[in-house]
C-alpha positions as CSV (number, residue, x, y, z in Angstrom):
1,M,18.7,194.6,7.9
2,A,17.3,191.7,5.9
3,E,15.8,190.2,9.0
4,N,14.1,193.5,9.9
5,S,12.7,193.8,6.3
6,S,11.4,190.2,6.5
7,G,9.8,191.0,9.9
8,Y,8.1,194.1,8.5
9,L,6.7,192.2,5.5
10,R,5.4,189.4,7.8
11,A,3.8,191.9,10.1
12,G,2.2,193.8,7.2
13,H,0.9,190.5,5.8
14,D,-0.6,189.5,9.1
15,A,-2.2,192.9,9.5
16,L,-3.8,192.6,6.1
17,N,-5.1,189.1,6.9
18,N,-6.6,190.4,10.2
19,F,-8.2,193.3,8.5
20,Y,-9.7,191.1,5.9
21,S,-11.0,188.6,8.5
22,K,-12.7,191.4,10.5
23,H,-14.3,193.0,7.4
24,Q,-14.9,189.8,5.3
25,L,-18.6,190.6,4.9
26,L,-17.8,194.2,3.7
27,F,-15.4,192.8,1.1
28,K,-17.9,190.3,0.0
29,C,-20.6,193.0,-0.4
30,L,-18.1,195.2,-2.3
31,Y,-17.2,192.3,-4.6
32,L,-20.9,191.6,-5.4
33,I,-21.6,195.3,-6.0
34,I,-18.7,195.6,-8.4
35,V,-19.6,192.5,-10.3
36,N,-23.3,193.4,-10.6
37,A,-22.4,197.0,-11.6
38,V,-20.2,195.7,-14.4
39,V,-23.0,193.4,-15.5
40,V,-25.5,196.3,-15.5
41,I,-23.2,198.7,-17.3
42,Y,-22.4,196.0,-19.9
43,L,-26.2,195.3,-20.4
44,V,-27.0,199.0,-20.8
45,S,-24.2,199.4,-23.3
46,A,-25.4,196.3,-25.2
47,T,-29.0,197.5,-25.2
48,L,-28.1,201.0,-26.5
49,Y,-25.8,199.5,-29.2
50,W,-28.6,197.0,-30.3
51,K,-31.2,199.8,-30.5
52,K,-28.9,201.9,-32.5
53,N,-27.9,199.3,-35.0
54,N,-30.9,197.0,-35.3
55,D,-34.5,197.1,-36.4
56,E,-36.7,197.1,-33.2
57,N,-39.2,194.8,-35.0
58,Y,-36.5,192.1,-35.4
59,F,-35.4,190.3,-32.3
60,N,-33.5,186.9,-32.3
61,W,-33.4,185.1,-29.0
62,C,-30.9,182.6,-30.2
63,D,-28.1,185.0,-31.1
64,G,-26.4,188.2,-30.1
65,Y,-28.3,190.5,-27.7
66,G,-31.3,188.1,-27.3
67,L,-28.9,185.3,-26.2
68,L,-27.3,187.7,-23.7
69,I,-30.8,188.4,-22.2
70,I,-31.5,184.7,-21.8
71,L,-28.2,183.9,-20.2
72,L,-28.6,186.7,-17.7
73,A,-32.2,185.7,-17.0
74,I,-31.0,182.1,-16.3
75,A,-28.1,183.2,-14.1
76,Y,-30.1,185.6,-12.0
77,G,-33.2,183.4,-12.0
78,G,-31.0,180.5,-10.7
79,L,-29.6,182.7,-7.9
80,F,-33.1,183.9,-7.0
81,Y,-34.4,180.4,-6.8
82,H,-31.3,179.2,-4.8
83,Y,-31.9,181.8,-2.1
84,L,-35.6,182.6,-2.1
85,G,-37.4,180.4,-4.7
86,H,-37.9,177.3,-2.7
87,L,-39.4,179.4,0.2
88,I,-41.9,181.1,-2.2
89,L,-42.8,177.7,-3.8
90,R,-43.3,176.2,-0.4
91,Y,-45.6,179.0,0.6
92,C,-47.6,179.0,-2.7
93,C,-48.0,175.3,-2.7
94,R,-49.0,175.0,1.0
95,P,-52.8,175.0,0.3
96,F,-52.4,172.3,-2.4
97,N,-50.1,170.2,-0.1
98,N,-52.7,170.4,2.7
99,V,-55.5,169.1,0.5
100,V,-53.3,166.2,-0.7
101,K,-52.2,165.4,2.9
102,N,-55.9,165.4,4.1
103,L,-56.9,163.1,1.2
104,N,-54.0,160.8,1.9
105,K,-55.2,160.4,5.4
106,T,-58.4,158.8,4.1
107,R,-58.5,155.1,3.2
108,Y,-58.5,155.5,-0.5
109,G,-57.4,159.2,-0.8
110,S,-54.0,158.5,-2.5
111,I,-55.5,156.0,-4.9
112,I,-58.3,158.5,-5.9
113,I,-55.8,161.3,-6.5
114,Q,-53.5,159.2,-8.7
115,T,-56.4,157.6,-10.6
116,V,-57.9,161.0,-11.4
117,L,-54.6,162.5,-12.4
118,Y,-53.6,159.6,-14.7
119,A,-57.1,159.4,-16.2
120,C,-57.0,163.2,-17.0
121,F,-53.6,163.0,-18.6
122,L,-54.3,159.8,-20.6
123,I,-57.7,161.1,-21.8
124,G,-56.0,164.4,-22.7
125,I,-53.3,162.6,-24.7
126,I,-55.8,160.5,-26.6
127,V,-58.0,163.4,-27.5
128,F,-55.0,165.4,-28.6
129,L,-53.8,162.6,-30.9
130,I,-57.3,162.0,-32.4
131,I,-57.5,165.7,-33.3
132,D,-53.9,166.1,-34.3
133,T,-53.8,163.1,-36.6
134,A,-57.1,164.0,-38.4
135,N,-55.3,164.4,-41.7
136,S,-52.7,161.7,-41.2
137,R,-54.2,158.7,-39.4
138,E,-51.2,156.5,-40.3
139,R,-49.3,158.3,-37.5
140,L,-51.5,156.4,-35.0
141,R,-49.7,153.2,-36.1
142,S,-46.8,154.4,-33.9
143,G,-49.3,154.3,-31.0
144,L,-49.8,150.6,-31.8
145,G,-46.1,150.2,-31.5
146,I,-46.1,151.7,-28.0
147,I,-48.9,149.4,-26.9
148,I,-47.2,146.3,-28.3
149,L,-43.8,147.1,-26.7
150,L,-45.5,147.8,-23.4
151,A,-47.4,144.5,-23.6
152,I,-44.1,142.7,-24.3
153,G,-42.6,144.3,-21.2
154,Y,-45.5,143.1,-19.0
155,I,-45.7,139.6,-20.5
156,F,-42.0,139.0,-20.0
157,S,-41.7,141.0,-16.8
158,K,-39.6,139.4,-14.1
159,H,-42.4,139.8,-11.6
160,P,-45.6,140.7,-13.5
161,G,-47.8,140.5,-10.4
162,R,-45.6,143.0,-8.5
163,V,-45.6,145.8,-11.0
164,K,-46.2,149.2,-9.5
165,W,-48.1,151.3,-12.0
166,R,-47.2,154.7,-10.8
167,P,-43.6,154.7,-12.2
168,V,-44.8,153.1,-15.4
169,L,-47.7,155.5,-16.1
170,S,-45.9,158.6,-14.8
171,G,-42.7,157.8,-16.8
172,L,-44.7,157.2,-20.0
173,I,-46.8,160.4,-19.6
174,L,-43.7,162.5,-18.8
175,Q,-41.9,161.0,-21.8
176,F,-44.9,162.0,-24.1
177,L,-45.0,165.5,-22.6
178,F,-41.3,165.9,-23.2
179,G,-41.9,164.9,-26.8
180,L,-44.8,167.2,-27.1
181,F,-42.8,170.1,-25.9
182,L,-39.6,169.4,-27.8
183,I,-41.2,168.2,-31.1
184,R,-44.6,169.7,-31.6
185,W,-44.7,172.9,-29.6
186,P,-43.2,175.7,-31.8
187,L,-41.5,177.3,-28.7
188,G,-40.0,174.0,-27.6
189,R,-38.8,173.2,-31.1
190,S,-37.2,176.6,-31.5
191,I,-35.5,176.4,-28.1
192,F,-34.0,173.0,-28.8
193,Q,-33.1,173.8,-32.4
194,C,-31.3,176.8,-31.0
195,L,-29.6,174.7,-28.4
196,A,-28.7,172.1,-31.0
197,N,-27.1,174.8,-33.2
198,K,-25.2,176.1,-30.2
199,V,-24.0,172.6,-29.3
200,E,-22.9,172.0,-32.9
201,G,-21.1,175.4,-33.0
202,F,-19.5,174.7,-29.6
203,L,-18.2,171.3,-30.7
204,N,-16.8,172.7,-34.0
205,F,-14.2,174.6,-32.0
206,A,-12.5,171.3,-31.6
207,K,-11.4,171.5,-35.2
208,S,-8.8,174.1,-34.2
209,G,-7.0,171.7,-31.9
210,A,-7.4,168.8,-34.3
211,S,-6.1,170.8,-37.3
212,F,-3.1,171.9,-35.2
213,I,-2.1,168.3,-34.4
214,Y,-3.2,166.4,-37.5
215,S,-3.2,169.2,-40.2
216,D,-6.1,170.8,-42.0
217,K,-6.2,168.3,-44.7
218,L,-6.9,165.2,-42.5
219,V,-9.5,167.2,-40.6
220,T,-11.3,168.8,-43.5
221,D,-11.2,165.6,-45.6
222,G,-13.4,164.0,-43.0
223,V,-11.1,161.1,-42.0
224,F,-13.0,159.6,-39.0
225,A,-10.2,159.2,-36.6
226,F,-8.9,162.7,-37.2
227,S,-12.0,164.8,-37.8
228,V,-14.6,163.1,-35.5
229,L,-13.0,161.5,-32.5
230,P,-10.8,164.5,-31.4
231,V,-14.0,166.3,-30.4
232,I,-14.4,163.8,-27.6
233,F,-11.1,165.1,-26.0
234,Y,-12.6,168.6,-26.2
235,F,-16.0,167.7,-24.7
236,S,-14.5,165.5,-22.0
237,F,-12.3,168.5,-21.1
238,F,-15.3,170.6,-20.3
239,I,-17.3,167.8,-18.6
240,Q,-14.5,167.4,-16.0
241,I,-14.3,171.2,-15.5
242,F,-18.1,171.3,-14.7
243,Y,-17.7,168.3,-12.5
244,Y,-14.9,170.0,-10.5
245,L,-16.9,173.2,-10.1
246,G,-19.9,171.1,-8.8
247,T,-22.2,172.4,-11.5
248,M,-22.7,169.0,-13.1
249,Q,-23.5,167.3,-9.8
250,W,-25.9,170.1,-8.7
251,F,-27.8,170.1,-11.9
252,I,-28.0,166.3,-12.2
253,F,-29.0,165.8,-8.6
254,N,-31.8,168.4,-8.8
255,L,-33.1,166.9,-12.1
256,G,-33.0,163.5,-10.4
257,R,-35.0,164.8,-7.5
258,I,-37.6,166.1,-9.9
259,L,-37.8,162.8,-11.7
260,Q,-38.1,161.0,-8.3
261,S,-40.9,163.3,-7.2
262,V,-42.9,162.9,-10.4
263,V,-42.2,159.3,-11.3
264,G,-41.9,157.8,-7.8
265,T,-38.6,155.9,-8.3
266,S,-35.7,155.8,-5.8
267,I,-33.2,158.6,-5.7
268,C,-30.3,156.6,-7.1
269,E,-32.3,155.4,-10.1
270,S,-33.5,158.9,-10.8
271,V,-30.1,160.6,-10.4
272,T,-28.4,158.0,-12.7
273,C,-31.1,158.4,-15.4
274,A,-30.7,162.2,-15.2
275,G,-26.9,161.8,-15.3
276,N,-27.1,159.7,-18.5
277,I,-28.6,162.7,-20.3
278,F,-25.1,164.3,-20.2
279,L,-22.7,161.5,-19.1
280,G,-22.0,158.0,-20.4
281,M,-23.0,154.6,-19.2
282,T,-19.7,154.2,-17.4
283,E,-19.6,157.8,-15.9
284,S,-23.1,158.2,-14.4
285,P,-22.9,155.3,-11.9
286,L,-19.7,156.9,-10.5
287,M,-21.8,159.7,-9.0
288,I,-23.5,157.1,-6.6
289,K,-20.5,154.8,-6.3
290,P,-20.6,154.6,-2.4
291,Y,-24.2,153.3,-2.6
292,L,-24.1,150.7,-5.4
293,N,-23.4,147.8,-3.0
294,K,-26.6,148.7,-1.1
295,L,-28.9,148.9,-4.1
296,T,-31.6,146.3,-4.9
297,T,-31.5,144.2,-8.1
298,S,-34.3,146.2,-9.6
299,E,-32.4,149.5,-9.0
300,L,-29.2,148.0,-10.6
301,H,-31.4,146.9,-13.5
302,T,-32.7,150.4,-13.9
303,I,-29.2,151.9,-13.8
304,M,-27.9,149.5,-16.5
305,C,-31.1,150.0,-18.5
306,S,-30.5,153.7,-18.5
307,G,-27.0,153.3,-19.8
308,F,-28.2,151.1,-22.7
309,A,-31.1,153.5,-23.6
310,T,-29.1,156.7,-23.9
311,V,-25.9,157.9,-25.5
312,S,-23.1,160.0,-23.9
313,G,-22.8,163.7,-24.6
314,T,-19.2,163.1,-25.4
315,V,-20.0,161.1,-28.6
316,F,-22.8,163.5,-29.9
317,A,-20.2,165.1,-32.1
318,A,-19.4,161.8,-33.8
319,Y,-23.1,161.2,-34.6
320,I,-23.5,164.8,-35.8
321,K,-20.5,164.4,-38.1
322,F,-22.1,161.3,-39.6
323,G,-25.2,163.4,-40.5
324,A,-27.5,162.9,-37.5
325,N,-29.7,165.8,-36.6
326,P,-28.4,167.3,-33.3
327,A,-32.0,168.4,-32.3
328,H,-33.2,164.8,-32.6
329,L,-30.2,163.5,-30.6
330,I,-30.8,165.9,-27.7
331,T,-34.6,165.3,-27.8
332,S,-34.1,161.5,-27.8
333,T,-31.7,161.6,-24.9
334,L,-34.0,163.8,-22.8
335,M,-37.1,161.6,-23.6
336,A,-35.2,158.5,-22.7
337,A,-34.7,159.5,-19.0
338,P,-38.4,159.2,-18.0
339,G,-38.8,156.4,-20.5
340,T,-36.2,154.3,-18.7
341,L,-37.9,154.7,-15.4
342,C,-41.1,153.7,-17.0
343,Y,-40.0,150.6,-18.8
344,S,-37.4,149.3,-16.4
345,K,-40.0,149.2,-13.5
346,L,-42.3,147.3,-15.8
347,F,-39.7,144.8,-17.0
348,Y,-38.1,144.3,-13.6
349,P,-40.4,145.5,-10.8
350,E,-39.1,146.4,-7.3
351,T,-39.6,143.5,-4.8
352,E,-37.0,144.4,-2.2
353,K,-36.8,147.1,0.4
354,V,-35.0,150.2,-0.8
355,I,-32.3,151.2,1.6
356,V,-30.7,154.3,0.0
357,T,-33.1,157.2,0.1
358,S,-32.8,161.0,-0.6
359,H,-32.2,161.6,3.1
360,N,-29.0,159.6,3.3
361,V,-27.4,160.1,-0.2
362,K,-24.8,162.6,-1.1
363,L,-23.1,163.0,-4.5
364,E,-19.4,162.5,-4.7
365,K,-17.3,165.6,-5.2
366,S,-14.4,165.9,-7.6
367,K,-11.0,164.9,-6.3
368,D,-9.1,167.1,-8.7
369,S,-6.7,169.5,-7.0
370,S,-7.5,172.5,-9.2
371,L,-9.4,173.7,-12.2
372,V,-6.4,173.1,-14.5
373,D,-5.9,169.6,-13.0
374,A,-9.5,168.8,-13.7
375,A,-9.3,170.1,-17.3
376,S,-6.2,168.1,-18.0
377,K,-7.6,164.9,-16.5
378,G,-10.8,165.4,-18.4
379,A,-8.9,165.5,-21.7
380,V,-6.7,162.5,-20.8
381,A,-9.8,160.5,-19.6
382,A,-11.0,160.5,-23.2
383,I,-8.1,158.5,-24.4
384,P,-9.4,155.0,-23.4
385,L,-12.9,156.0,-24.7
386,I,-11.5,157.0,-28.1
387,L,-9.2,153.9,-28.2
388,G,-12.2,151.8,-27.3
389,I,-14.3,153.3,-30.1
390,I,-11.6,152.8,-32.7
391,A,-10.9,149.2,-31.5
392,N,-14.6,148.3,-31.6
393,I,-15.3,149.9,-35.0
394,V,-12.2,148.2,-36.6
395,A,-13.1,144.8,-35.1
396,F,-16.8,144.9,-35.8
397,V,-16.6,146.3,-39.3
398,S,-14.0,143.7,-40.1
399,F,-16.2,141.0,-38.6
400,M,-19.2,142.3,-40.6
401,A,-17.1,142.0,-43.8
402,L,-16.1,138.4,-42.9
403,V,-19.8,137.5,-42.1
404,N,-21.0,139.0,-45.3
405,S,-18.3,137.1,-47.3
406,L,-19.4,133.9,-45.7
407,L,-23.1,134.6,-46.2
408,S,-22.4,135.5,-49.9
409,W,-20.6,132.2,-50.4
410,I,-23.4,130.3,-48.7
411,G,-26.0,132.1,-50.8
412,S,-24.0,131.6,-54.0
413,L,-24.3,127.9,-53.7
414,V,-28.0,128.2,-54.1
415,G,-27.9,131.1,-56.6
416,Y,-28.5,133.9,-54.1
417,E,-25.1,135.8,-53.9
418,E,-26.7,139.0,-52.5
419,L,-27.3,137.3,-49.2
420,S,-25.7,139.5,-46.4
421,L,-26.0,140.4,-42.8
422,E,-27.7,143.7,-43.7
423,L,-30.2,141.9,-45.8
424,I,-31.1,139.4,-43.0
425,L,-31.3,142.2,-40.4
426,S,-33.5,144.3,-42.7
427,K,-36.0,141.4,-42.9
428,V,-35.9,140.5,-39.2
429,F,-36.6,144.1,-37.9
430,M,-39.1,145.1,-40.7
431,P,-42.2,144.5,-38.5
432,L,-40.7,146.5,-35.7
433,S,-39.9,149.4,-38.1
434,W,-43.5,149.3,-39.4
435,I,-45.2,149.4,-35.9
436,M,-42.9,152.4,-35.0
437,G,-44.6,154.3,-37.9
438,V,-42.1,153.9,-40.8
439,P,-43.7,153.7,-44.3
440,W,-43.5,150.2,-45.6
441,D,-41.3,151.1,-48.6
442,Q,-38.6,152.4,-46.2
443,C,-38.9,149.7,-43.5
444,D,-36.0,147.8,-45.1
445,D,-33.5,150.6,-44.6
446,V,-34.7,151.5,-41.0
447,A,-34.7,147.8,-40.1
448,T,-31.1,147.5,-41.3
449,L,-30.1,150.5,-39.1
450,I,-31.8,149.0,-36.1
451,G,-30.1,145.6,-36.7
452,L,-26.7,147.2,-37.1
453,K,-27.1,149.2,-33.9
454,T,-28.3,146.1,-32.0
455,V,-25.8,143.6,-33.4
456,V,-22.8,145.8,-34.0
457,N,-22.9,149.3,-32.5
458,E,-24.6,152.7,-33.0
459,F,-21.5,154.2,-34.6
460,V,-21.8,151.9,-37.6
461,A,-25.6,152.5,-37.6
462,Y,-25.2,156.3,-37.7
463,E,-22.5,156.1,-40.4
464,T,-24.9,154.0,-42.5
465,L,-27.7,156.4,-41.8
466,G,-25.5,159.2,-43.1
467,K,-24.9,157.3,-46.3
468,Y,-28.7,156.6,-46.7
469,K,-29.4,160.3,-46.3
470,E,-26.8,161.2,-49.0
471,Q,-28.4,158.7,-51.3
472,G,-31.9,160.0,-50.7
473,R,-33.1,156.7,-49.3
474,I,-34.1,158.1,-45.9
475,F,-35.5,161.6,-45.3
476,G,-38.0,163.6,-43.3
477,R,-40.1,161.8,-40.7
478,T,-38.5,158.4,-41.4
479,E,-35.1,159.9,-40.8
480,A,-36.3,161.2,-37.4
481,I,-37.8,157.9,-36.3
482,A,-34.5,156.1,-37.3
483,T,-32.4,158.6,-35.4
484,F,-34.5,158.1,-32.3
485,A,-34.5,154.3,-32.6
486,I,-30.8,153.9,-32.8
487,C,-29.9,156.6,-30.2
488,G,-28.7,154.2,-27.5
489,F,-25.7,152.2,-26.3
490,A,-27.5,148.8,-26.4
491,N,-25.1,146.6,-28.3
492,P,-23.1,143.4,-27.5
493,S,-19.8,145.2,-26.6
494,S,-21.7,147.5,-24.2
495,V,-23.0,144.5,-22.3
496,G,-19.4,143.5,-21.6
497,I,-18.4,147.0,-20.6
498,T,-21.4,147.4,-18.3
499,M,-20.8,144.1,-16.6
500,S,-17.1,144.8,-16.0
501,M,-17.8,148.3,-14.8
502,M,-20.6,147.3,-12.4
503,N,-18.7,144.3,-11.0
504,S,-15.8,146.7,-10.3
505,L,-17.9,149.4,-8.6
506,A,-20.2,146.9,-6.8
507,P,-18.3,143.7,-6.1
508,D,-21.0,142.5,-3.6
509,K,-23.6,142.6,-6.4
510,K,-22.0,140.5,-9.1
511,E,-24.7,137.9,-9.0
512,S,-27.5,140.5,-9.3
513,V,-25.6,142.3,-12.1
514,A,-25.2,139.0,-14.0
515,N,-28.9,138.2,-13.6
516,A,-30.2,141.6,-14.7
517,V,-27.8,142.7,-17.4
518,M,-29.4,140.9,-20.4
519,R,-32.8,142.1,-19.3
520,A,-31.4,145.7,-19.1
521,F,-29.9,145.2,-22.6
522,V,-33.3,144.2,-24.0
523,G,-35.1,146.9,-22.0
524,G,-32.7,149.6,-23.1
525,S,-33.3,148.7,-26.8
526,I,-37.1,148.7,-26.4
527,I,-37.0,152.1,-24.6
528,C,-35.3,153.5,-27.8
529,F,-38.1,152.0,-29.9
530,I,-40.8,153.5,-27.6
531,T,-39.1,156.9,-27.9
532,A,-39.0,156.5,-31.6
533,S,-42.7,155.5,-31.7
534,I,-43.7,158.6,-29.6
535,A,-41.7,160.7,-32.1
536,G,-43.5,158.9,-34.9
537,M,-46.9,159.9,-33.5
538,L,-45.9,163.5,-32.9
539,I,-43.9,164.3,-36.1
540,S,-46.3,165.3,-38.9
541,D,-45.6,165.3,-42.6
542,D,-45.2,169.1,-42.6
543,Y,-42.7,169.0,-39.7
544,Y,-39.9,169.5,-42.3
């Protein structure tokens, strides 16, 4: 009897499978119809409720009903582009592409096109700055900083005679346009202020888990290890989920393709720079791990430079807890992507043949077995990162105390007991702060922050920035420039982390990594300063 029942069940199961296989398209259509019907019903209900309970003259895109409209527009717009958008773009751009192709066939056609485009953009930027700074010419001092930093890059370039100017000019123009959209354009500012608020609100949910483990008191009292660092577990949890779903790879790869098309760098460089907007200096290279042994020294330099010039999304929460403006952090990281491609190709130009192209590269897929497995591994993966942060902060802050004690003793012998590391750094980096656009009376404090970030790490720098803000020593435009200038991983411990990581992922390129890592460290620091200088030019006194 039991055997007969089992046979009937098996037969029924097989029949259902066969029916599903034969009518798979029908089931897929029904599924899509049901999902879209639910979305439409929900949208209509939300619209009616909003019209009933809100003033029609008031509409907030950043919250409630407005945010729902934006999310649906993004979702359906993405689906439309995925299936039809690229075909429409190809058709619309065909006349322009034909003109470009015909010009490229001529002897100097490509050079003429690039020269005209760059000249138009550069003249437009210069005219805009002249008009925009009419009432505050001191902002143009930040432009002097950009010129000086670019000149340093060219003078000390590895191969100054082999510099290809397309990546340099394209990257710089794109970096400025990013800044213009995110800082000066009201729509761009409101979009990214909204995004920053949402990111801050999203990260604040980590307090629930932290309070459950450590108690409310330790979390609300602001104890660093218990209130700030647990957010990294939470954020890493989601990063791994997106990576498992393929969302992260798709977005980063397409953003990298855009950077490659505009700036003219290789696909691996572009994808890694795009990845560093969201991931860290150790995670981004993993996306192109199979190709690292085939990259040129210049490409490896760009990848390392990108890691030094940006910060990971997983540590944003820590900087925000210290008092950093989330909108400035997001803007700085976005601007650093084209900035890295610009400066790294000036500082270490390409002299070898690039082997890995967009035609033969594929991003690695997640090896996690399920969504739950990915989420769990993401949370656990944050453990070494958090331990590394704690270890570095304890060691370096203790080392700073030792150095300050020694310097104070040395100074006391000649009647100068206030001698300290911060004092020395504040004097060394004062000229740099000034050319970035900082008022002279605040250059001391900003120079100290730059020195702490460069010599110690950015955590100590942001913690000090938070203290300066509380004391009223740094505010407004100066605070923004300082936030941009220290928004990068370029510090001594990161050099060691980068070398060990790259040597592990690309054992055949150890010599190339060793030759390029210090240049990448310097280049990454300067990229942060150029980003801060662009912000200094664009941020007016009435910005706040």
